[in-house]
All heavy atoms as TSV, in Angstrom:
chain	resi	resn	atom	element	x	y	z
A	1	MET	N	N	14.289	14.886	15.487
A	1	MET	CA	C	13.531	13.797	15.950
A	1	MET	C	C	13.089	13.067	14.657
A	1	MET	O	O	12.975	11.824	14.538
A	1	MET	CB	C	12.218	14.238	16.625
A	1	MET	CG	C	11.291	13.169	16.967
A	1	MET	SD	S	9.813	13.676	17.681
A	1	MET	CE	C	10.151	13.740	19.320
A	2	GLY	N	N	12.746	13.726	13.513
A	2	GLY	CA	C	12.258	13.133	12.243
A	2	GLY	C	C	10.768	12.660	12.304
A	2	GLY	O	O	10.054	12.955	13.259
A	3	ASN	N	N	10.434	12.144	11.259
A	3	ASN	CA	C	9.086	11.822	11.028
A	3	ASN	C	C	8.712	10.579	11.610
A	3	ASN	O	O	9.103	9.439	11.159
A	3	ASN	CB	C	8.685	11.853	9.554
A	3	ASN	CG	C	7.209	11.666	9.147
A	3	ASN	OD1	O	6.525	10.818	9.841
A	3	ASN	ND2	N	6.646	12.374	8.121
A	4	ARG	N	N	7.908	10.620	12.710
A	4	ARG	CA	C	7.421	9.289	13.537
A	4	ARG	C	C	6.725	8.207	12.588
A	4	ARG	O	O	6.977	7.023	12.739
A	4	ARG	CB	C	6.609	9.589	14.653
A	4	ARG	CG	C	5.250	10.126	14.313
A	4	ARG	CD	C	4.569	10.804	15.441
A	4	ARG	NE	N	4.737	12.376	15.255
A	4	ARG	CZ	C	4.576	13.181	16.047
A	4	ARG	NH1	N	4.021	12.950	17.238
A	4	ARG	NH2	N	4.824	14.491	15.907
A	5	PHE	N	N	6.014	8.653	11.663
A	5	PHE	CA	C	5.290	7.693	10.771
A	5	PHE	C	C	6.185	7.148	9.727
A	5	PHE	O	O	6.015	6.035	9.346
A	5	PHE	CB	C	4.190	8.449	10.078
A	5	PHE	CG	C	3.114	9.037	11.054
A	5	PHE	CD1	C	2.961	10.424	11.003
A	5	PHE	CD2	C	2.514	8.333	11.962
A	5	PHE	CE1	C	1.985	10.946	11.910
A	5	PHE	CE2	C	1.635	8.772	12.930
A	5	PHE	CZ	C	1.333	10.210	12.906
A	6	VAL	N	N	7.098	7.931	9.172
A	6	VAL	CA	C	8.008	7.384	8.054
A	6	VAL	C	C	8.928	6.465	8.830
A	6	VAL	O	O	9.155	5.365	8.314
A	6	VAL	CB	C	8.762	8.533	7.387
A	6	VAL	CG1	C	9.880	7.985	6.492
A	6	VAL	CG2	C	7.758	9.361	6.513
A	7	ARG	N	N	9.389	6.727	10.027
A	7	ARG	CA	C	10.198	5.802	10.831
A	7	ARG	C	C	9.399	4.453	11.034
A	7	ARG	O	O	9.962	3.322	10.853
A	7	ARG	CB	C	10.520	6.370	12.224
A	7	ARG	CG	C	11.744	7.136	12.257
A	7	ARG	CD	C	12.385	7.405	13.682
A	7	ARG	NE	N	11.246	7.741	14.582
A	7	ARG	CZ	C	10.940	8.915	14.988
A	7	ARG	NH1	N	11.398	9.934	14.391
A	7	ARG	NH2	N	9.960	9.042	15.893
A	8	GLY	N	N	8.109	4.545	11.361
A	8	GLY	CA	C	7.297	3.267	11.575
A	8	GLY	C	C	7.193	2.490	10.148
A	8	GLY	O	O	7.351	1.291	10.236
A	9	ILE	N	N	7.195	3.154	9.019
A	9	ILE	CA	C	7.193	2.402	7.752
A	9	ILE	C	C	8.422	1.817	7.548
A	9	ILE	O	O	8.491	0.622	7.108
A	9	ILE	CB	C	6.825	3.485	6.659
A	9	ILE	CG1	C	5.372	4.027	6.752
A	9	ILE	CG2	C	7.078	2.812	5.305
A	9	ILE	CD1	C	5.113	5.148	5.878
A	10	MET	N	N	9.492	2.510	7.865
A	10	MET	CA	C	10.916	1.985	7.616
A	10	MET	C	C	11.125	0.780	8.576
A	10	MET	O	O	11.795	-0.201	8.218
A	10	MET	CB	C	12.000	3.013	7.797
A	10	MET	CG	C	11.911	4.145	6.846
A	10	MET	SD	S	11.962	3.546	5.074
A	10	MET	CE	C	11.746	5.058	4.202
A	11	ASP	N	N	10.796	0.828	9.691
A	11	ASP	CA	C	11.034	-0.212	10.727
A	11	ASP	C	C	9.991	-1.296	10.661
A	11	ASP	O	O	10.181	-2.347	11.317
A	11	ASP	CB	C	11.191	0.250	12.190
A	11	ASP	CG	C	9.914	0.699	12.836
A	11	ASP	OD1	O	8.790	0.336	12.389
A	11	ASP	OD2	O	10.072	1.247	13.866
A	12	GLY	N	N	8.961	-1.124	9.786
A	12	GLY	CA	C	7.904	-2.179	9.589
A	12	GLY	C	C	6.878	-2.232	10.613
A	12	GLY	O	O	5.874	-3.098	10.423
A	13	SER	N	N	6.813	-1.227	11.642
A	13	SER	CA	C	5.579	-1.282	12.466
A	13	SER	C	C	4.368	-0.741	11.798
A	13	SER	O	O	3.258	-0.891	12.301
A	13	SER	CB	C	5.964	-0.420	13.776
A	13	SER	OG	O	6.304	0.771	13.435
A	14	ILE	N	N	4.502	0.180	10.682
A	14	ILE	CA	C	3.437	0.596	9.878
A	14	ILE	C	C	3.655	-0.007	8.535
A	14	ILE	O	O	4.640	0.351	7.723
A	14	ILE	CB	C	3.423	2.053	9.787
A	14	ILE	CG1	C	3.229	2.762	11.212
A	14	ILE	CG2	C	2.432	2.644	8.779
A	14	ILE	CD1	C	3.275	4.217	11.197
A	15	GLY	N	N	2.793	-0.975	8.142
A	15	GLY	CA	C	2.887	-1.678	6.924
A	15	GLY	C	C	1.745	-1.472	5.879
A	15	GLY	O	O	1.881	-2.014	4.880
A	16	SER	N	N	0.728	-0.749	6.387
A	16	SER	CA	C	-0.364	-0.626	5.487
A	16	SER	C	C	-0.996	0.810	5.765
A	16	SER	O	O	-0.696	1.372	6.685
A	16	SER	CB	C	-1.368	-1.700	5.836
A	16	SER	OG	O	-2.048	-1.395	7.142
A	17	LEU	N	N	-1.902	1.014	4.827
A	17	LEU	CA	C	-2.683	2.406	5.088
A	17	LEU	C	C	-3.397	2.316	6.408
A	17	LEU	O	O	-3.529	3.311	7.056
A	17	LEU	CB	C	-3.585	2.589	3.955
A	17	LEU	CG	C	-4.380	3.968	3.861
A	17	LEU	CD1	C	-3.544	5.190	3.978
A	17	LEU	CD2	C	-5.229	4.026	2.476
A	18	GLU	N	N	-4.141	1.271	6.683
A	18	GLU	CA	C	-4.847	1.116	7.851
A	18	GLU	C	C	-3.972	1.304	9.087
A	18	GLU	O	O	-4.439	2.000	10.104
A	18	GLU	CB	C	-5.445	-0.274	7.911
A	18	GLU	CG	C	-6.601	-0.485	6.936
A	18	GLU	CD	C	-6.023	-0.782	5.441
A	18	GLU	OE1	O	-5.024	-1.238	5.403
A	18	GLU	OE2	O	-6.759	-0.441	4.590
A	19	ASP	N	N	-2.699	0.736	9.129
A	19	ASP	CA	C	-1.817	0.901	10.105
A	19	ASP	C	C	-1.462	2.450	10.396
A	19	ASP	O	O	-1.356	2.995	11.447
A	19	ASP	CB	C	-0.484	0.254	10.074
A	19	ASP	CG	C	-0.650	-1.220	10.074
A	19	ASP	OD1	O	-1.635	-1.848	10.531
A	19	ASP	OD2	O	0.272	-2.060	9.507
A	20	LEU	N	N	-1.247	3.083	9.264
A	20	LEU	CA	C	-0.831	4.429	9.281
A	20	LEU	C	C	-2.005	5.319	9.775
A	20	LEU	O	O	-1.770	6.225	10.644
A	20	LEU	CB	C	-0.413	5.012	7.908
A	20	LEU	CG	C	-0.113	6.499	7.751
A	20	LEU	CD1	C	1.006	6.876	8.641
A	20	LEU	CD2	C	0.293	6.886	6.252
A	21	LYS	N	N	-3.179	5.010	9.350
A	21	LYS	CA	C	-4.416	5.812	9.812
A	21	LYS	C	C	-4.596	5.610	11.292
A	21	LYS	O	O	-4.900	6.642	11.970
A	21	LYS	CB	C	-5.700	5.415	9.038
A	21	LYS	CG	C	-5.806	5.953	7.675
A	21	LYS	CD	C	-7.002	5.535	7.025
A	21	LYS	CE	C	-7.095	6.047	5.450
A	21	LYS	NZ	N	-8.366	5.581	4.932
A	22	SER	N	N	-4.360	4.376	11.714
A	22	SER	CA	C	-4.534	4.165	13.145
A	22	SER	C	C	-3.477	4.896	14.047
A	22	SER	O	O	-3.830	5.499	15.007
A	22	SER	CB	C	-4.612	2.677	13.390
A	22	SER	OG	O	-4.526	2.317	14.781
A	23	ALA	N	N	-2.275	4.877	13.603
A	23	ALA	CA	C	-1.181	5.662	14.291
A	23	ALA	C	C	-1.420	7.119	14.363
A	23	ALA	O	O	-1.373	7.717	15.270
A	23	ALA	CB	C	0.074	5.251	13.647
A	24	TYR	N	N	-1.906	7.641	13.180
A	24	TYR	CA	C	-2.232	9.073	13.089
A	24	TYR	C	C	-3.393	9.410	14.049
A	24	TYR	O	O	-3.334	10.445	14.730
A	24	TYR	CB	C	-2.569	9.347	11.700
A	24	TYR	CG	C	-3.075	10.847	11.415
A	24	TYR	CD1	C	-2.225	11.999	11.642
A	24	TYR	CD2	C	-4.495	11.117	11.276
A	24	TYR	CE1	C	-2.753	13.268	11.572
A	24	TYR	CE2	C	-5.016	12.457	11.217
A	24	TYR	CZ	C	-4.130	13.482	11.349
A	24	TYR	OH	O	-4.529	14.813	11.241
A	25	LYS	N	N	-4.411	8.638	14.031
A	25	LYS	CA	C	-5.483	8.931	14.914
A	25	LYS	C	C	-5.170	8.991	16.359
A	25	LYS	O	O	-5.564	9.801	17.092
A	25	LYS	CB	C	-6.730	7.957	14.657
A	25	LYS	CG	C	-7.378	8.243	13.314
A	25	LYS	CD	C	-8.458	7.184	13.182
A	25	LYS	CE	C	-9.314	7.416	11.779
A	25	LYS	NZ	N	-10.260	6.555	11.515
A	26	THR	N	N	-4.386	7.955	16.802
A	26	THR	CA	C	-3.956	7.922	18.162
A	26	THR	C	C	-3.093	9.168	18.410
A	26	THR	O	O	-3.329	9.738	19.517
A	26	THR	CB	C	-2.996	6.687	18.338
A	26	THR	OG1	O	-3.745	5.497	18.015
A	26	THR	CG2	C	-2.437	6.630	19.723
A	27	GLU	N	N	-2.212	9.654	17.607
A	27	GLU	CA	C	-1.353	10.833	17.810
A	27	GLU	C	C	-2.214	12.028	17.749
A	27	GLU	O	O	-2.062	13.124	18.588
A	27	GLU	CB	C	-0.177	10.971	16.891
A	27	GLU	CG	C	0.804	9.859	17.049
A	27	GLU	CD	C	1.522	10.080	18.339
A	27	GLU	OE1	O	1.831	11.203	18.740
A	27	GLU	OE2	O	1.836	9.085	18.928
A	28	ALA	N	N	-3.179	12.104	16.886
A	28	ALA	CA	C	-4.062	13.382	16.695
A	28	ALA	C	C	-4.913	13.542	18.043
A	28	ALA	O	O	-5.088	14.712	18.223
A	28	ALA	CB	C	-4.973	13.045	15.478
A	29	LYS	N	N	-5.252	12.518	18.635
A	29	LYS	CA	C	-5.906	12.700	19.865
A	29	LYS	C	C	-5.175	13.278	20.989
A	29	LYS	O	O	-5.697	13.966	21.829
A	29	LYS	CB	C	-6.588	11.328	20.383
A	29	LYS	CG	C	-7.760	10.792	19.575
A	29	LYS	CD	C	-8.164	9.453	20.053
A	29	LYS	CE	C	-9.125	8.791	19.113
A	29	LYS	NZ	N	-9.495	7.440	19.482
A	30	LEU	N	N	-3.895	13.139	20.923
A	30	LEU	CA	C	-2.960	13.710	21.884
A	30	LEU	C	C	-2.535	15.063	21.599
A	30	LEU	O	O	-2.156	15.894	22.373
A	30	LEU	CB	C	-1.638	12.809	22.006
A	30	LEU	CG	C	-1.916	11.356	22.417
A	30	LEU	CD1	C	-0.627	10.602	22.299
A	30	LEU	CD2	C	-2.512	11.368	23.823
A	31	THR	N	N	-2.663	15.559	20.254
A	31	THR	CA	C	-2.095	16.809	19.845
A	31	THR	C	C	-3.216	17.798	19.300
A	31	THR	O	O	-2.784	18.914	19.170
A	31	THR	CB	C	-1.061	16.660	18.704
A	31	THR	OG1	O	-1.630	16.067	17.585
A	31	THR	CG2	C	0.206	15.921	19.225
A	32	HIS	N	N	-4.417	17.326	18.972
A	32	HIS	CA	C	-5.348	18.364	18.533
A	32	HIS	C	C	-5.718	19.350	19.576
A	32	HIS	O	O	-5.923	19.035	20.631
A	32	HIS	CB	C	-6.616	17.585	17.967
A	32	HIS	CG	C	-7.487	18.332	17.136
A	32	HIS	ND1	N	-8.412	19.405	17.720
A	32	HIS	CD2	C	-7.700	18.335	15.948
A	32	HIS	CE1	C	-9.075	19.966	16.730
A	32	HIS	NE2	N	-8.624	19.358	15.580
A	33	PRO	N	N	-5.701	20.616	19.113
A	33	PRO	CA	C	-6.027	21.640	20.087
A	33	PRO	C	C	-7.286	21.553	20.715
A	33	PRO	O	O	-7.348	22.076	21.955
A	33	PRO	CB	C	-5.813	22.950	19.224
A	33	PRO	CG	C	-5.146	22.534	18.018
A	33	PRO	CD	C	-5.439	21.033	17.916
A	34	ASP	N	N	-8.389	21.001	20.153
A	34	ASP	CA	C	-9.691	20.849	20.658
A	34	ASP	C	C	-9.792	19.779	21.691
A	34	ASP	O	O	-10.613	19.636	22.490
A	34	ASP	CB	C	-10.720	20.704	19.560
A	34	ASP	CG	C	-10.868	21.896	18.766
A	34	ASP	OD1	O	-10.499	23.089	19.232
A	34	ASP	OD2	O	-11.486	21.843	17.653
A	35	LEU	N	N	-8.717	18.763	21.573
A	35	LEU	CA	C	-8.861	17.706	22.502
A	35	LEU	C	C	-7.879	17.532	23.584
A	35	LEU	O	O	-7.865	16.764	24.518
A	35	LEU	CB	C	-8.742	16.345	21.618
A	35	LEU	CG	C	-9.729	16.151	20.546
A	35	LEU	CD1	C	-9.411	15.037	19.676
A	35	LEU	CD2	C	-11.094	16.067	21.130
A	36	SER	N	N	-6.830	18.464	23.390
A	36	SER	CA	C	-5.706	18.321	24.400
A	36	SER	C	C	-5.304	19.734	24.713
A	36	SER	O	O	-5.001	20.682	23.902
A	36	SER	CB	C	-4.499	17.602	23.762
A	36	SER	OG	O	-3.398	17.695	24.542
A	37	GLU	N	N	-5.075	20.042	26.064
A	37	GLU	CA	C	-4.718	21.276	26.518
A	37	GLU	C	C	-3.254	21.376	26.425
A	37	GLU	O	O	-2.670	22.451	26.554
A	37	GLU	CB	C	-5.235	21.415	28.118
A	37	GLU	CG	C	-6.619	21.554	28.043
A	37	GLU	CD	C	-7.188	21.657	29.582
A	37	GLU	OE1	O	-6.339	22.030	30.393
A	37	GLU	OE2	O	-8.454	21.473	29.823
A	38	ALA	N	N	-2.498	20.226	26.399
A	38	ALA	CA	C	-1.109	20.201	26.459
A	38	ALA	C	C	-0.474	20.579	25.179
A	38	ALA	O	O	0.730	21.034	25.148
A	38	ALA	CB	C	-0.509	18.761	26.973
A	39	SER	N	N	-1.108	20.503	24.000
A	39	SER	CA	C	-0.647	20.723	22.726
A	39	SER	C	C	-1.240	22.042	22.257
A	39	SER	O	O	-2.400	22.293	22.370
A	39	SER	CB	C	-0.824	19.642	21.794
A	39	SER	OG	O	-0.083	18.497	22.124
A	40	GLY	N	N	-0.534	22.645	21.256
A	40	GLY	CA	C	-0.971	23.842	20.495
A	40	GLY	C	C	-1.320	23.547	19.084
A	40	GLY	O	O	-1.061	22.356	18.633
A	41	HIS	N	N	-1.861	24.410	18.427
A	41	HIS	CA	C	-1.998	24.392	17.024
A	41	HIS	C	C	-0.945	23.926	16.211
A	41	HIS	O	O	-0.978	23.112	15.317
A	41	HIS	CB	C	-2.606	25.763	16.394
A	41	HIS	CG	C	-3.089	25.685	15.138
A	41	HIS	ND1	N	-4.251	25.002	14.664
A	41	HIS	CD2	C	-2.778	26.364	14.032
A	41	HIS	CE1	C	-4.482	25.150	13.449
A	41	HIS	NE2	N	-3.525	25.883	12.947
A	42	GLU	N	N	0.300	24.380	16.413
A	42	GLU	CA	C	1.634	24.112	15.692
A	42	GLU	C	C	1.927	22.606	15.793
A	42	GLU	O	O	2.432	22.033	14.864
A	42	GLU	CB	C	2.693	24.955	16.128
A	42	GLU	CG	C	2.570	26.429	16.103
A	42	GLU	CD	C	2.495	26.808	14.306
A	42	GLU	OE1	O	3.332	26.120	13.691
A	42	GLU	OE2	O	1.660	27.612	13.990
A	43	ASP	N	N	1.564	22.147	16.932
A	43	ASP	CA	C	1.911	20.617	17.167
A	43	ASP	C	C	1.117	19.809	16.286
A	43	ASP	O	O	1.407	18.743	15.682
A	43	ASP	CB	C	1.720	20.180	18.717
A	43	ASP	CG	C	2.774	20.843	19.634
A	43	ASP	OD1	O	3.888	21.084	19.141
A	43	ASP	OD2	O	2.554	21.037	20.827
A	44	PHE	N	N	-0.201	20.096	16.157
A	44	PHE	CA	C	-1.089	19.407	15.370
A	44	PHE	C	C	-0.807	19.654	13.783
A	44	PHE	O	O	-0.774	18.557	13.143
A	44	PHE	CB	C	-2.535	19.906	15.621
A	44	PHE	CG	C	-3.550	18.954	14.822
A	44	PHE	CD1	C	-3.791	17.656	15.235
A	44	PHE	CD2	C	-4.285	19.520	13.702
A	44	PHE	CE1	C	-4.654	16.810	14.487
A	44	PHE	CE2	C	-5.154	18.668	13.055
A	44	PHE	CZ	C	-5.352	17.384	13.423
A	45	LEU	N	N	-0.348	20.766	13.364
A	45	LEU	CA	C	-0.079	21.015	12.130
A	45	LEU	C	C	1.232	20.280	11.714
A	45	LEU	O	O	1.278	19.656	10.560
A	45	LEU	CB	C	0.240	22.507	11.789
A	45	LEU	CG	C	-0.923	23.385	11.763
A	45	LEU	CD1	C	-0.630	24.966	11.664
A	45	LEU	CD2	C	-2.052	23.057	10.811
A	46	LYS	N	N	2.219	20.119	12.573
A	46	LYS	CA	C	3.461	19.361	12.403
A	46	LYS	C	C	3.018	17.893	12.114
A	46	LYS	O	O	3.535	17.277	11.295
A	46	LYS	CB	C	4.429	19.480	13.474
A	46	LYS	CG	C	5.680	18.677	13.351
A	46	LYS	CD	C	6.516	18.814	14.468
A	46	LYS	CE	C	7.624	18.041	14.323
A	46	LYS	NZ	N	8.579	17.853	15.491
A	47	LEU	N	N	2.111	17.304	13.084
A	47	LEU	CA	C	1.682	16.003	12.933
A	47	LEU	C	C	0.955	15.730	11.774
A	47	LEU	O	O	1.315	14.717	11.005
A	47	LEU	CB	C	0.685	15.679	14.120
A	47	LEU	CG	C	-0.003	14.302	14.072
A	47	LEU	CD1	C	1.121	13.263	14.586
A	47	LEU	CD2	C	-1.196	14.156	15.003
A	48	ARG	N	N	0.246	16.724	11.158
A	48	ARG	CA	C	-0.733	16.422	9.908
A	48	ARG	C	C	0.456	16.429	8.814
A	48	ARG	O	O	0.265	15.658	7.815
A	48	ARG	CB	C	-1.600	17.588	9.869
A	48	ARG	CG	C	-2.372	17.658	8.523
A	48	ARG	CD	C	-3.397	16.378	8.535
A	48	ARG	NE	N	-3.954	16.254	7.241
A	48	ARG	CZ	C	-4.740	15.424	6.912
A	48	ARG	NH1	N	-5.189	14.479	7.674
A	48	ARG	NH2	N	-5.246	15.237	5.637
A	49	ASN	N	N	1.375	17.394	8.757
A	49	ASN	CA	C	2.565	17.334	7.817
A	49	ASN	C	C	3.261	15.979	7.685
A	49	ASN	O	O	3.549	15.425	6.709
A	49	ASN	CB	C	3.378	18.561	7.956
A	49	ASN	CG	C	2.743	19.971	7.555
A	49	ASN	OD1	O	1.827	19.811	6.831
A	49	ASN	ND2	N	3.334	20.879	8.260
A	50	GLU	N	N	3.589	15.435	8.876
A	50	GLU	CA	C	4.240	14.191	8.959
A	50	GLU	C	C	3.328	13.067	8.385
A	50	GLU	O	O	3.848	12.165	7.689
A	50	GLU	CB	C	4.616	13.783	10.452
A	50	GLU	CG	C	5.776	14.661	10.996
A	50	GLU	CD	C	6.000	14.268	12.420
A	50	GLU	OE1	O	5.633	13.115	12.913
A	50	GLU	OE2	O	6.789	15.055	13.073
A	51	TYR	N	N	2.108	12.997	8.722
A	51	TYR	CA	C	1.149	12.081	8.166
A	51	TYR	C	C	1.013	12.234	6.597
A	51	TYR	O	O	1.163	11.090	5.970
A	51	TYR	CB	C	-0.347	12.408	8.752
A	51	TYR	CG	C	-1.358	11.468	8.211
A	51	TYR	CD1	C	-1.496	10.066	8.508
A	51	TYR	CD2	C	-2.297	12.134	7.430
A	51	TYR	CE1	C	-2.379	9.321	8.048
A	51	TYR	CE2	C	-3.433	11.247	6.950
A	51	TYR	CZ	C	-3.455	9.929	7.211
A	51	TYR	OH	O	-4.473	9.040	6.662
A	52	GLU	N	N	0.925	13.353	6.077
A	52	GLU	CA	C	0.873	13.501	4.606
A	52	GLU	C	C	2.173	13.075	3.975
A	52	GLU	O	O	2.194	12.376	2.951
A	52	GLU	CB	C	0.599	14.988	4.254
A	52	GLU	CG	C	-0.762	15.439	4.660
A	52	GLU	CD	C	-1.163	16.885	4.534
A	52	GLU	OE1	O	-0.310	17.580	3.959
A	52	GLU	OE2	O	-2.194	17.311	4.843
A	53	ARG	N	N	3.272	13.228	4.595
A	53	ARG	CA	C	4.608	12.750	4.022
A	53	ARG	C	C	4.640	11.202	4.226
A	53	ARG	O	O	5.075	10.630	3.202
A	53	ARG	CB	C	5.782	13.401	4.904
A	53	ARG	CG	C	7.134	12.876	4.494
A	53	ARG	CD	C	7.571	13.350	3.261
A	53	ARG	NE	N	8.963	12.837	2.989
A	53	ARG	CZ	C	9.206	11.598	2.498
A	53	ARG	NH1	N	8.215	10.983	1.902
A	53	ARG	NH2	N	10.366	11.307	2.225
A	54	ALA	N	N	4.095	10.757	5.167
A	54	ALA	CA	C	4.130	9.360	5.362
A	54	ALA	C	C	3.087	8.583	4.332
A	54	ALA	O	O	3.400	7.637	3.804
A	54	ALA	CB	C	3.654	8.900	6.775
A	55	LEU	N	N	2.135	9.217	3.957
A	55	LEU	CA	C	1.138	8.836	3.058
A	55	LEU	C	C	1.896	8.633	1.525
A	55	LEU	O	O	1.754	7.587	0.931
A	55	LEU	CB	C	-0.006	9.688	2.784
A	55	LEU	CG	C	-1.152	9.618	3.800
A	55	LEU	CD1	C	-2.212	10.701	3.608
A	55	LEU	CD2	C	-1.889	8.224	3.737
A	56	LYS	N	N	2.623	9.638	1.322
A	56	LYS	CA	C	3.278	9.608	0.071
A	56	LYS	C	C	4.481	8.526	0.091
A	56	LYS	O	O	4.629	7.847	-0.926
A	56	LYS	CB	C	3.971	10.911	-0.159
A	56	LYS	CG	C	3.154	11.980	-0.457
A	56	LYS	CD	C	3.860	13.419	-0.642
A	56	LYS	CE	C	2.837	14.575	-0.840
A	56	LYS	NZ	N	3.436	15.851	-0.899
A	57	GLU	N	N	5.051	8.312	1.226
A	57	GLU	CA	C	6.201	7.317	1.410
A	57	GLU	C	C	5.456	5.909	1.264
A	57	GLU	O	O	6.066	5.053	0.525
A	57	GLU	CB	C	6.938	7.359	2.646
A	57	GLU	CG	C	8.045	6.558	2.876
A	57	GLU	CD	C	9.184	6.704	2.014
A	57	GLU	OE1	O	9.454	8.013	1.682
A	57	GLU	OE2	O	9.944	5.808	1.827
A	58	LEU	N	N	4.441	5.638	1.914
A	58	LEU	CA	C	3.755	4.407	1.920
A	58	LEU	C	C	3.143	4.084	0.516
A	58	LEU	O	O	3.440	3.036	0.017
A	58	LEU	CB	C	2.654	4.477	2.975
A	58	LEU	CG	C	1.978	3.030	3.167
A	58	LEU	CD1	C	2.936	2.187	3.880
A	58	LEU	CD2	C	0.776	3.228	4.211
A	59	SER	N	N	2.829	5.166	-0.176
A	59	SER	CA	C	2.351	4.999	-1.696
A	59	SER	C	C	3.477	4.515	-2.482
A	59	SER	O	O	3.477	3.658	-3.352
A	59	SER	CB	C	1.737	6.278	-2.036
A	59	SER	OG	O	1.421	6.125	-3.466
A	60	ARG	N	N	4.634	5.283	-2.372
A	60	ARG	CA	C	5.857	4.960	-3.136
A	60	ARG	C	C	6.326	3.600	-2.909
A	60	ARG	O	O	6.627	2.896	-3.778
A	60	ARG	CB	C	6.928	6.081	-2.788
A	60	ARG	CG	C	8.256	5.947	-3.568
A	60	ARG	CD	C	9.148	6.940	-3.240
A	60	ARG	NE	N	9.746	6.767	-1.786
A	60	ARG	CZ	C	10.697	6.012	-1.522
A	60	ARG	NH1	N	11.407	5.392	-2.468
A	60	ARG	NH2	N	11.113	5.892	-0.296
A	61	ASP	N	N	6.423	3.114	-1.612
A	61	ASP	CA	C	6.833	1.878	-1.291
A	61	ASP	C	C	5.895	0.776	-1.870
A	61	ASP	O	O	6.185	-0.288	-2.297
A	61	ASP	CB	C	6.874	1.557	0.286
A	61	ASP	CG	C	8.161	2.360	0.827
A	61	ASP	OD1	O	8.966	2.894	0.147
A	61	ASP	OD2	O	8.234	2.411	2.019
A	62	SER	N	N	4.546	1.092	-1.825
A	62	SER	CA	C	3.528	0.165	-2.318
A	62	SER	C	C	3.739	0.003	-3.832
A	62	SER	O	O	3.657	-1.034	-4.374
A	62	SER	CB	C	2.214	0.589	-1.915
A	62	SER	OG	O	1.211	-0.198	-2.580
A	63	ARG	N	N	3.955	1.142	-4.605
A	63	ARG	CA	C	4.156	1.090	-6.043
A	63	ARG	C	C	5.400	0.241	-6.345
A	63	ARG	O	O	5.441	-0.610	-7.230
A	63	ARG	CB	C	4.411	2.413	-6.641
A	63	ARG	CG	C	3.009	3.176	-6.817
A	63	ARG	CD	C	3.190	4.449	-7.734
A	63	ARG	NE	N	4.356	5.195	-7.211
A	63	ARG	CZ	C	4.045	6.277	-6.505
A	63	ARG	NH1	N	3.143	6.505	-5.964
A	63	ARG	NH2	N	5.141	7.012	-6.120
A	64	LYS	N	N	6.594	0.499	-5.540
A	64	LYS	CA	C	7.782	-0.263	-5.798
A	64	LYS	C	C	7.650	-1.721	-5.556
A	64	LYS	O	O	8.128	-2.514	-6.354
A	64	LYS	CB	C	8.808	0.306	-4.887
A	64	LYS	CG	C	10.237	-0.083	-5.207
A	64	LYS	CD	C	11.316	0.410	-4.242
A	64	LYS	CE	C	11.186	1.747	-3.734
A	64	LYS	NZ	N	12.278	2.172	-2.923
A	65	THR	N	N	6.866	-2.118	-4.683
A	65	THR	CA	C	6.532	-3.444	-4.290
A	65	THR	C	C	5.730	-4.182	-5.394
A	65	THR	O	O	6.061	-5.209	-5.921
A	65	THR	CB	C	5.817	-3.677	-3.036
A	65	THR	OG1	O	6.680	-3.148	-1.942
A	65	THR	CG2	C	5.387	-5.213	-2.736
A	66	ARG	N	N	4.692	-3.450	-6.002
A	66	ARG	CA	C	3.990	-3.961	-7.139
A	66	ARG	C	C	4.735	-4.042	-8.398
A	66	ARG	O	O	4.612	-5.051	-9.300
A	66	ARG	CB	C	2.772	-3.115	-7.398
A	66	ARG	CG	C	1.597	-3.308	-6.267
A	66	ARG	CD	C	0.403	-2.515	-6.822
A	66	ARG	NE	N	0.551	-1.136	-7.179
A	66	ARG	CZ	C	0.399	-0.122	-6.406
A	66	ARG	NH1	N	0.138	-0.270	-5.162
A	66	ARG	NH2	N	0.541	1.074	-6.835
A	67	GLU	N	N	5.724	-3.046	-8.580
A	67	GLU	CA	C	6.470	-3.108	-9.845
A	67	GLU	C	C	7.480	-4.330	-9.751
A	67	GLU	O	O	7.749	-4.973	-10.767
A	67	GLU	CB	C	7.243	-1.753	-9.947
A	67	GLU	CG	C	6.404	-0.631	-10.364
A	67	GLU	CD	C	7.182	0.746	-10.209
A	67	GLU	OE1	O	8.236	0.696	-9.878
A	67	GLU	OE2	O	6.550	1.641	-10.509
A	68	THR	N	N	8.105	-4.463	-8.656
A	68	THR	CA	C	8.925	-5.675	-8.354
A	68	THR	C	C	8.244	-7.067	-8.535
A	68	THR	O	O	8.710	-7.878	-9.333
A	68	THR	CB	C	9.576	-5.698	-7.033
A	68	THR	OG1	O	10.296	-4.436	-6.840
A	68	THR	CG2	C	10.632	-6.797	-6.745
A	69	ALA	N	N	7.092	-7.113	-8.092
A	69	ALA	CA	C	6.135	-8.425	-8.289
A	69	ALA	C	C	5.808	-8.519	-9.703
A	69	ALA	O	O	5.946	-9.562	-10.255
A	69	ALA	CB	C	4.902	-8.247	-7.461
A	70	ALA	N	N	5.517	-7.438	-10.495
A	70	ALA	CA	C	5.297	-7.594	-11.869
A	70	ALA	C	C	6.466	-7.977	-12.622
A	70	ALA	O	O	6.253	-8.597	-13.740
A	70	ALA	CB	C	4.633	-6.243	-12.393
A	71	ASP	N	N	7.619	-7.673	-12.198
A	71	ASP	CA	C	8.868	-7.965	-12.998
A	71	ASP	C	C	9.348	-9.419	-12.578
A	71	ASP	O	O	10.349	-9.779	-13.065
A	71	ASP	CB	C	10.051	-6.935	-12.608
A	71	ASP	CG	C	9.685	-5.602	-13.287
A	71	ASP	OD1	O	8.939	-5.522	-14.212
A	71	ASP	OD2	O	10.305	-4.701	-12.759
A	72	GLY	N	N	8.633	-10.029	-11.785
A	72	GLY	CA	C	9.020	-11.409	-11.415
A	72	GLY	C	C	9.947	-11.517	-10.229
A	72	GLY	O	O	10.697	-12.430	-10.046
A	73	GLY	N	N	9.966	-10.428	-9.449
A	73	GLY	CA	C	10.798	-10.327	-8.334
A	73	GLY	C	C	12.062	-9.805	-8.632
A	73	GLY	O	O	12.917	-9.689	-7.750
A	74	SER	N	N	12.481	-9.282	-9.806
A	74	SER	CA	C	13.770	-8.672	-9.997
A	74	SER	C	C	13.827	-7.219	-9.487
A	74	SER	O	O	12.842	-6.566	-9.629
A	74	SER	CB	C	14.078	-8.657	-11.536
A	74	SER	OG	O	14.097	-9.915	-12.051
A	75	PRO	N	N	14.889	-6.834	-8.860
A	75	PRO	CA	C	15.003	-5.428	-8.347
A	75	PRO	C	C	15.102	-4.488	-9.534
A	75	PRO	O	O	15.254	-4.456	-10.555
A	75	PRO	CB	C	16.253	-5.405	-7.384
A	75	PRO	CG	C	16.819	-6.767	-7.657
A	75	PRO	CD	C	16.005	-7.532	-8.502
């Protein structure tokens, strides 16, 4: 299946930290063991790991964009 948040970053549906946090909160409500009888602790831990990976990806993409802009748009 892959990381749902990283996929969102790659396809452009998640373009900012705020977008990522919003997507995470929506999913967390569906998988948190205290809030959902349908999910277990493992599902929430997987979601959390995906979120943390996506934070790194978003940060990396953001740095790359800033570096490109500082170089005058050269790749």
